[in-house]
N, C-alpha and C positions, 0 to 999 in steps of 0.2 A: 679421065686414068691419063695418069702421064707416060707418056714411051718409056722404056728405059734405056738407060744411058747410053752409047757405044763409044768400048774398050776406047777407040783414036776420039772418038768429042772425053770424054775423060782424059785420058793423056795430053792432051793442047791444055783441057784447065787445070788440070793441076802445072802442066812443066809456067802453063802465064801467072796464076793465080798462089798468093802467098797469106799467111798469117788472118784468113777470114773472122768474122768474129761476129754474133748475129741479135742484135735489141726486137725480139719482135710482141707485141700490142695487141693481145684478142678480145672483139666486145661482146664476149657472149651472153651478158644480159637479160637482151628481149630474145622473147617465145622463138619461133621460127625457126623450119630447116638450115637456114643459112647466119657468116655471120660478118662484122668487118677487120679488116689486123688490119696494123699499121706494121711493116720489117725493114727495117734499119739492115743492110750488109754494107760491112766498112772489110776491105780487102787491099795491096798493093795488088800493085799489077808490072810484071816484067819487066815491057814493052810501053811505054807513049805512044800516045792511039789504039793502041790494042782493040780490040774482039773482043766479046765473052758474053753468054747468053747466062744465068738465075734459071732456075725452075719456079716454077709459077703455077701451083695449082688450083684457079678463079674462078667463078663467075663471071667477072668481069673483074678491071683498073677499072683504076679509080680517078690514080698519079701516079704517077714515074719519075721522084730526080736522080737525076747523079752529078753529086761536087758542085750540088743547088742548084742546080739549074734542072728549070723542065725537058723530060725527054719525051719522046712519043709513045702513047702511047700502044699506035700501030705497030710495034718493034718488040709488041707480045705476042703469043698466039697460042689461042685456049688449046689447039690440038699441032706440038703436041705439050706444052703447059713449057713453055720457054718467051727469058722475055730478055727480048736479046738489046748485047748491050755494047757503045765503041765509040769509041774518040777518047777508053782511059787513061788518063793523068798512072803517076807513080802512086798516090794515096784515096783511095777513090771509096768517097761513100751512095750508096743508093735505098732508099728512101722506093716503096713500094704500097701503096691504101688498095689496095682491093675486098670485096664480098665476093667468102665463099661459104663451102653448103659444107654442113656435114654427112660422114664418111657411115658414121652409124649412128642410129637412135635406141637407146635399154630404154624398156620402158619399165618400173620396178610401181613402190608404191605411189596411190597422188603423191602430187608435189614433192615427185624426185626425175630428174633422167642423168640417166648416164650421158657427155654427150661426146665423143668422140669425132675430134676435129679432123680439114686434112694437114 
């Protein structure tokens, strides 16, 4: 579970980041306790070469690109579930491919499952 965002972290990120949009693709076709996720985040940064983070609760991260350039996956830490972003431009696009787990599986009659992704 991701740690709570501190008020100071929230304020610093809000002062830096604007016009945020998300494109989220979840591959939930396969049976099992996990699914693949590809998320694209687009935003403006108020400072060139700034540093911030994305909240990311996942089991593993397979690929990260920032503005089309591969980023080191070691910028992601499972606890507290954050992906560090460095050297931002004015206009930014971050693409994250990850394997995630369901947080709740509710059993229904045979063949029917309700799943809630993290």
